[in-house]
C-alpha positions in Angstrom: 167.3 -49.7 49.8 164.2 -48.4 48.4 160.7 -47.0 50.6 158.9 -50.3 49.9 161.6 -52.6 51.2 161.7 -50.6 54.5 158.0 -50.2 54.8 156.9 -52.1 58.2 154.4 -55.3 58.1 151.6 -53.0 59.7 152.1 -50.3 57.2 151.8 -53.0 54.2 148.5 -54.3 55.5 147.0 -51.2 56.3 143.9 -50.9 54.2 143.6 -54.4 53.3 140.9 -56.7 54.3 141.7 -58.9 57.3 141.8 -62.4 57.4 138.7 -62.7 59.1 136.6 -60.7 57.1 134.1 -61.9 54.6 131.9 -60.2 51.8 128.2 -59.8 52.6 126.2 -62.8 51.7 124.3 -62.1 48.5 120.5 -61.8 48.7 118.4 -64.6 47.3 117.2 -62.4 44.1 121.0 -61.3 43.4 121.9 -64.9 43.6 119.0 -66.0 41.4 119.8 -63.5 38.8 123.5 -64.8 38.8 122.3 -68.1 37.7 119.9 -66.6 35.5 122.8 -64.9 33.6 124.7 -68.5 34.0 122.0 -70.1 32.1 121.8 -67.3 29.1 125.5 -67.4 28.8 125.6 -71.1 28.5 123.3 -70.8 25.5 125.8 -68.2 24.1 128.7 -70.5 24.4 126.8 -73.8 23.5 124.7 -72.5 20.6 124.0 -76.1 19.4 121.7 -76.7 22.5 119.3 -74.2 20.6 118.7 -76.6 17.6 115.4 -77.8 18.7 114.5 -74.5 20.1 114.9 -73.1 16.4 113.7 -76.1 14.7 110.5 -76.9 16.4 108.8 -73.5 15.9 109.9 -73.2 12.1 108.9 -77.0 11.3 105.6 -77.0 13.1 104.6 -73.8 11.6 105.5 -74.2 8.4 104.7 -77.7 8.1 101.4 -77.9 9.2 100.2 -74.6 7.7 101.2 -75.6 4.1 100.6 -79.5 4.7 97.0 -79.1 6.1 95.8 -75.5 5.4 94.2 -76.1 2.1 92.1 -79.1 3.2 91.2 -77.8 6.6 90.4 -74.4 5.9 90.4 -73.9 2.1 93.6 -71.8 2.3 96.6 -71.5 4.0 96.3 -68.0 4.6 92.9 -68.8 6.4 94.2 -71.5 8.5 97.2 -69.7 9.4 95.0 -67.3 11.6 93.7 -70.4 13.5 96.9 -72.3 13.6 99.5 -69.7 14.3 98.3 -68.9 18.4 98.5 -72.9 18.6 101.9 -73.6 17.2 103.0 -70.8 19.5 101.8 -72.8 22.6 102.9 -76.0 21.2 106.3 -75.0 20.5 107.3 -73.1 24.1 105.5 -76.1 26.0 107.7 -78.4 24.2 110.7 -76.2 24.9 110.0 -76.3 28.7 111.3 -79.7 28.9 114.5 -78.3 28.8 114.4 -77.0 32.1 114.8 -80.7 33.3 117.6 -81.5 31.0 119.7 -78.8 31.8 119.1 -79.3 35.6 119.7 -82.8 35.5 122.9 -82.2 33.3 124.4 -80.1 35.9 123.5 -82.8 38.7 125.2 -85.4 36.7 128.4 -83.4 36.1 128.8 -82.5 39.9 128.1 -78.4 39.5 125.2 -78.6 41.9 127.6 -80.1 44.6 129.7 -77.2 44.4 126.5 -75.0 44.4 125.0 -76.5 47.5 128.3 -75.9 49.2 128.3 -72.3 48.7 126.7 -69.8 51.2 123.8 -68.5 49.1 120.0 -69.2 49.0 119.4 -72.8 48.5 116.9 -72.4 46.0 118.8 -70.0 43.9 120.4 -72.3 41.5 116.9 -73.7 40.3 115.0 -70.7 40.5 117.9 -68.6 38.5 117.7 -71.4 35.8 114.0 -71.7 35.4 114.6 -67.6 35.2 117.3 -68.0 32.6 115.1 -70.3 30.6 112.8 -67.7 29.9 115.3 -66.7 27.3 114.5 -70.0 25.5 110.8 -69.3 25.6 111.3 -65.9 24.2 113.3 -67.2 21.4 110.9 -69.8 20.3 107.8 -66.9 20.6 110.0 -64.7 18.5 110.6 -67.4 15.8 106.9 -68.6 15.4 105.4 -64.7 15.6 108.1 -63.6 13.1 107.6 -66.4 10.9 104.1 -66.2 10.9 104.0 -62.2 10.1 106.1 -63.2 7.0 103.5 -65.9 6.1 100.7 -63.4 6.4 99.4 -63.9 10.0 97.4 -60.7 10.9 96.7 -60.4 14.9 93.4 -58.4 15.0 94.4 -57.4 18.7 97.7 -55.6 17.5 101.2 -55.8 19.3 99.4 -55.3 22.4 97.6 -58.6 21.9 100.6 -60.0 21.0 102.5 -59.3 24.0 99.8 -60.1 26.2 99.5 -63.5 24.8 103.5 -64.1 24.9 103.2 -62.9 28.6 100.4 -65.5 29.6 102.4 -68.0 27.9 105.5 -67.3 29.8 103.6 -67.3 33.2 102.3 -70.9 32.2 105.8 -72.0 30.7 107.0 -71.2 34.0 104.8 -73.5 36.1 105.8 -76.1 33.6 109.5 -75.7 34.2 109.0 -76.6 38.0 107.4 -79.9 37.2 110.3 -80.7 34.6 112.9 -80.0 37.4 111.3 -82.1 39.8 111.5 -84.8 37.3 114.8 -84.3 36.8 115.7 -85.1 40.5 114.8 -88.7 40.3 115.5 -89.3 36.7 119.2 -90.7 35.9 120.0 -89.1 32.5 119.0 -86.0 30.5 117.9 -88.3 27.8 115.6 -90.2 30.1 113.9 -86.7 31.0 113.7 -86.0 27.3 112.0 -89.3 26.3 109.5 -89.1 29.4 108.8 -85.3 28.3 108.1 -86.1 24.7 105.8 -89.1 25.9 103.9 -86.9 28.0 103.7 -83.5 26.1 103.0 -85.1 22.4 99.8 -86.4 23.4 98.7 -83.2 25.3 99.8 -81.0 22.5 98.5 -82.9 19.3 95.1 -84.3 21.1 94.0 -80.3 21.8 92.6 -77.8 19.8 95.8 -76.5 18.3 95.1 -77.9 14.9 91.7 -78.5 14.6 88.2 -77.7 16.3 87.4 -80.3 18.7 83.7 -80.3 17.3 85.3 -82.4 14.4 86.3 -85.2 16.8 84.7 -88.4 18.4 82.9 -87.9 21.6 85.6 -89.8 24.1 88.1 -87.6 22.1 86.3 -84.2 22.2 85.9 -84.7 25.9 89.4 -85.1 26.8 90.1 -82.1 24.5 87.8 -79.9 26.3 89.6 -80.7 29.8 93.0 -80.8 28.2 95.1 -77.7 30.0 96.8 -77.2 26.6 93.6 -76.6 24.7 92.7 -74.1 27.3 95.9 -72.2 27.0 95.7 -72.2 23.2 92.0 -70.8 23.7 93.4 -67.7 25.7 96.3 -67.5 22.9 93.8 -67.2 20.3 91.5 -64.8 22.2 94.4 -62.4 23.3 95.5 -62.1 19.6 91.9 -61.8 18.2 91.0 -59.1 20.9 88.3 -61.7 21.8 89.7 -63.1 25.3 87.3 -63.3 28.2 88.7 -62.9 31.7 87.8 -66.4 32.5 89.9 -67.8 29.8 93.0 -65.9 30.9 92.1 -66.5 34.7 92.3 -70.1 34.0 95.4 -70.0 32.6 97.1 -68.1 35.2 95.8 -70.3 37.8 97.0 -73.3 36.1 100.4 -72.0 36.2 100.2 -71.0 39.5 98.8 -74.5 40.6 101.7 -76.2 38.7 104.3 -74.0 40.8 102.5 -74.5 43.8 102.8 -78.2 43.7 105.9 -78.7 41.8 108.0 -75.7 43.4 107.9 -77.4 47.1 108.3 -81.0 45.8 111.3 -79.7 43.7 112.9 -78.1 46.8 112.3 -81.1 49.1 114.0 -83.4 46.4 116.8 -81.0 45.9 117.5 -80.6 49.7 117.4 -84.8 50.0 119.5 -85.2 46.8 122.9 -87.0 47.7 
């Protein structure tokens, strides 16, 4: 008989965790980063979900520059300097809808029922998902900027101005993501969220200063464009890339992003707690 067979049960169990022992509970930050990594891995394993993230930036930058550049600015090269900060903001803003779409998909599949049964910080799945969605925003931003540089875009503020513009845009997009997560918790399907998102964002993005100066618009539309938050975002983006941004322009966008978070983050968590 070998030594393992004659070993006493107490010797075998010595050094192993007791049945009552439990691993330490993950911190809120750790749990959120885990769910953020989950969101990034979903993009890796389901790359078809990136079709719109890739297509929207390329389509809008190419189409509007070459269709309207000559008519609006005299040349596509001159128009590109005006257009690209706008299409950057437009592309990332439209991509924020996916924060709600992916959350609603998880809710429909029952994944969030399992998450709520885990001993983790309750907001971690939602906060982590929003952090993971930053990967979508960075990809859309890189596509717009990279394509613009190939087309001849020349930011006068250099790399620092471009990075500052992208950082400001991410802060605003994070606040918008909370809005879509709140909507996702009351909608019945991902398709409904996409429909509502496009219905809301298309007027906001197209009735703005993304494509033309508001001074060319009729009075009523001009007034709407002036108060449109997307117009303020685009103005700050252009200023940062050109090196002419004012503190007021940047602060306005940061306050708007913080206000969206302050309003919709608590609402999202309340709806999440009451979700059956």
